[in-house]
C-alpha positions in Angstrom: 0.1 0.1 -0.1 1.3 3.5 -1.1 0.7 6.1 1.5 3.7 8.4 1.1 5.3 9.7 -2.2 8.7 11.8 -2.7 8.5 13.8 -5.9 11.4 15.0 -8.3 11.3 17.0 -11.4 13.3 18.1 -14.1 13.2 22.0 -13.8 14.0 22.3 -17.5 11.2 20.7 -19.0 8.4 23.3 -19.9 5.5 23.5 -17.6 6.8 20.6 -15.3 6.4 22.3 -12.0 2.9 22.9 -12.6 2.4 19.1 -13.7 4.1 18.0 -10.7 1.9 20.0 -8.3 -1.1 18.8 -10.1 -0.3 15.3 -9.9 0.6 15.9 -5.9 -3.0 16.9 -5.7 -4.3 14.2 -7.5 -2.5 11.7 -5.5 -3.2 13.6 -2.2 -7.1 13.0 -3.2 -6.1 9.4 -3.2 -4.8 9.4 0.1 -1.1 9.4 -0.9 0.8 12.4 1.1 3.9 14.1 -0.5 6.9 14.3 2.0 9.3 16.2 -0.3 9.2 17.9 -3.8 12.7 18.9 -5.2 13.9 19.5 -8.8 16.9 16.9 -9.7 19.2 19.6 -9.8 19.0 20.5 -5.9 21.1 18.5 -3.1 18.7 16.0 -1.7 18.4 16.3 2.1 19.2 13.3 4.8 16.4 15.0 6.8 13.7 13.9 4.1 11.3 11.2 5.5 11.4 8.2 3.7 8.6 7.9 1.3 7.0 4.5 0.0 7.6 5.5 -3.6 9.9 8.5 -5.4 8.1 9.6 -8.6 10.3 11.3 -11.2 9.2 13.7 -13.8 11.6 14.2 -16.7 13.7 11.8 -18.9 15.7 8.7 -18.4 18.3 11.0 -17.2 16.3 12.4 -14.6 16.0 8.5 -13.1 19.8 8.3 -13.1 20.1 11.6 -11.1 17.5 9.9 -8.5 19.5 6.9 -8.2 21.8 7.9 -5.3 19.0 8.9 -3.3 16.8 6.2 -4.0 19.4 3.6 -3.1 20.5 5.5 0.2 16.8 5.1 1.3 15.9 2.1 -0.3 12.8 3.4 -2.4 11.6 2.4 -5.7 11.2 4.9 -8.3 8.8 5.3 -10.8 9.7 7.3 -13.5 7.1 9.5 -15.6 8.2 10.2 -19.3 8.9 13.8 -20.4 12.0 12.6 -22.4 12.5 11.0 -25.6 13.3 7.4 -25.3 11.7 6.3 -21.9 13.8 2.9 -21.2 13.6 4.0 -17.3 10.7 6.4 -17.6 7.9 3.7 -18.1 4.7 6.0 -17.1 2.8 8.3 -19.3 1.6 11.4 -17.6 -1.9 11.8 -19.0 -2.6 7.9 -18.2 -1.2 8.5 -14.6 -3.9 11.5 -14.0 -6.4 9.2 -15.8 -6.1 6.1 -13.4 -3.5 6.6 -10.5 -3.9 3.1 -9.5 -1.3 2.5 -12.3 1.1 3.3 -9.6 -0.3 1.5 -7.0 -0.3 -1.5 -9.0 3.0 -1.4 -10.3 5.6 -4.2 -10.3 9.2 -3.8 -9.4 12.4 -4.3 -11.3 15.8 -4.7 -9.6 18.7 -3.3 -11.2 22.3 -4.1 -10.6 24.8 -1.5 -10.3 28.4 -0.6 -10.9 30.4 -0.2 -7.8 33.5 2.1 -8.7 36.7 3.0 -7.0 38.9 6.0 -8.8 42.3 5.9 -7.1 45.2 8.0 -7.3 47.9 7.4 -4.9 46.3 7.3 -1.4 43.3 9.2 -2.7 40.2 7.2 -3.5 36.8 8.1 -4.9 33.7 5.7 -4.8 30.5 5.8 -7.0 27.5 3.9 -8.0 26.3 3.8 -11.5 23.1 2.6 -12.9 23.9 2.9 -16.5 27.8 3.0 -17.0 30.9 4.6 -16.8 33.4 6.2 -19.5 36.9 6.0 -19.3 38.9 8.3 -21.9 42.7 9.5 -22.1 43.3 13.3 -21.3 44.8 13.9 -24.2 42.7 13.3 -27.2 45.1 13.9 -29.9 47.5 11.1 -29.1 46.8 7.2 -29.2 46.8 5.6 -25.7 47.2 1.8 -24.6 44.7 0.8 -22.1 45.9 -1.9 -19.6 42.9 -4.0 -18.5 42.6 -6.5 -15.6 40.0 -9.0 -14.8 40.8 -10.4 -11.2 44.3 -11.7 -11.6 44.4 -11.9 -15.2 45.9 -8.7 -17.2 45.5 -8.4 -21.2 48.2 -7.1 -23.4 47.6 -3.1 -23.5 44.9 -2.3 -25.9 44.7 0.9 -28.2 41.3 2.7 -28.0 40.1 6.2 -27.6 38.1 5.1 -24.5 36.4 2.4 -22.6 32.7 2.0 -21.6 31.7 -0.3 -18.8 27.8 -0.6 -18.5 25.3 -2.5 -16.4 22.6 -4.4 -18.3 20.4 -1.3 -17.8 23.0 0.8 -19.5 23.3 -2.0 -22.4 20.7 -0.1 -24.2 22.8 3.4 -23.8 26.2 4.0 -24.7 27.3 0.2 -25.1 24.5 -0.1 -27.4 26.0 2.5 -29.9 29.3 0.6 -29.6 27.9 -2.6 -30.9 27.3 -4.1 -27.5 24.3 -6.6 -26.7 21.0 -5.9 -25.3 21.1 -7.5 -22.0 17.9 -8.2 -20.0 17.8 -5.4 -17.0 17.5 -7.9 -14.4 20.6 -9.7 -15.0 23.5 -9.2 -12.7 26.4 -8.8 -15.1 28.6 -5.9 -16.5 30.0 -5.3 -20.3 33.1 -3.9 -21.2 33.3 -2.2 -24.8 36.1 -0.1 -26.4 35.5 3.3 -27.9 37.0 3.1 -31.4 39.6 0.3 -30.8 42.6 0.1 -33.3 41.6 -3.5 -34.5 39.1 -5.1 -36.6 39.4 -7.8 -33.9 36.6 -6.2 -31.4 33.9 -7.6 -29.5 32.0 -6.6 -26.3 33.0 -8.6 -23.1 30.3 -9.7 -20.7 31.4 -10.6 -17.3 29.3 -12.0 -14.1 28.5 -10.4 -11.0 31.7 -11.8 -9.1 34.4 -10.4 -11.6 36.3 -7.4 -10.5 37.9 -5.2 -13.5 40.6 -2.6 -13.5 41.8 -0.2 -16.1 44.8 2.3 -16.2 47.1 3.6 -19.0 50.1 1.7 -19.4 52.3 4.8 -19.2 50.7 5.7 -15.8 49.1 9.1 -17.0 46.0 10.4 -15.9 42.6 9.5 -17.4 39.3 11.1 -17.3 36.2 9.3 -16.2 32.5 10.0 -16.0 29.5 8.1 -14.0 26.1 8.1 -15.7 27.0 11.2 -17.6 28.0 13.4 -15.0 31.3 15.5 -15.7 34.4 14.2 -16.2 36.9 13.8 -13.4 40.6 12.6 -13.3 42.0 9.6 -12.0 45.1 7.1 -12.4 43.2 3.8 -11.8 39.6 2.8 -12.2 38.5 -0.6 -10.3 34.7 -1.9 -11.0 32.4 -4.7 -9.9 28.9 -5.2 -9.2 27.5 -3.7 -5.9 25.8 -5.5 -3.5 23.3 -2.5 -3.5 20.5 -2.7 -6.0 18.2 0.1 -7.7 14.3 -0.6 -7.7 12.5 0.6 -10.7 8.9 0.6 -10.9 7.1 -0.2 -13.8 3.4 -0.5 -15.0 1.7 -3.9 -14.6 1.0 -4.2 -18.4 4.5 -3.3 -19.2 6.9 -5.9 -21.4 10.6 -5.1 -21.9 10.5 -7.4 -25.2 7.8 -4.8 -26.6 10.2 -2.0 -25.7 13.3 -3.8 -27.6 11.0 -4.2 -30.2 9.2 -1.0 -30.4 11.8 1.6 -29.4 14.8 -0.1 -30.8 13.1 -1.8 -33.8 14.8 -5.1 -33.3 14.8 -7.5 -36.2 12.5 -4.8 -38.3 13.1 -4.8 -42.0 12.9 -1.3 -44.0 
């Protein structure tokens, strides 16, 4: 039973604040109280009461921005689509207004997260990623060799413009444009793709949840990295594995991932 909700909205969408207020009032009429309402660009306060559900109004990027807060509080997220693709924002605003029970009768999809450690000497930064992380050399005009290790095995250094490590959720994002496979989102795995590798022998690698990956440059220079599309930072070494935490995404009872693959990605369609 849903009794409380938190609201996050993308302030750059036209009229979104008014639409959020309208939805808040509608749910209040159905005995669902709002415990907070903030934009996706505000800092989320630890003083917020824990809601039964987080409702995000925006695009898939807005759901990505909600992930740290959602995981911290162990609250499932319902994304209402005001974006383009809508792989994470699975609800239509008008349909929710017509029938708020769509939210009440939702299913939960538990999504794997990348646990990332960026190291430089004794300094370490930790991150979680719902979609992916991107690693690039600092000097884009020069070819660099990436040293990639999996557990205790190290590959020969690979020449490429960068590396994308993604979750199954992120398999339909940057990884897909690099020729990676579509992986069902409930799988606990991660895939690695090279960006513009200097070879014709290139394929995605998919790892299980127990593997630990590490990446650095063979000349020990600094690299740049981004997490779920957030601004690039600098580091000398990246370590990645699957987190023990999960992200809980809500979706309509009638929704079907295979339908999304066929309708949004046009899988197998001719002409």
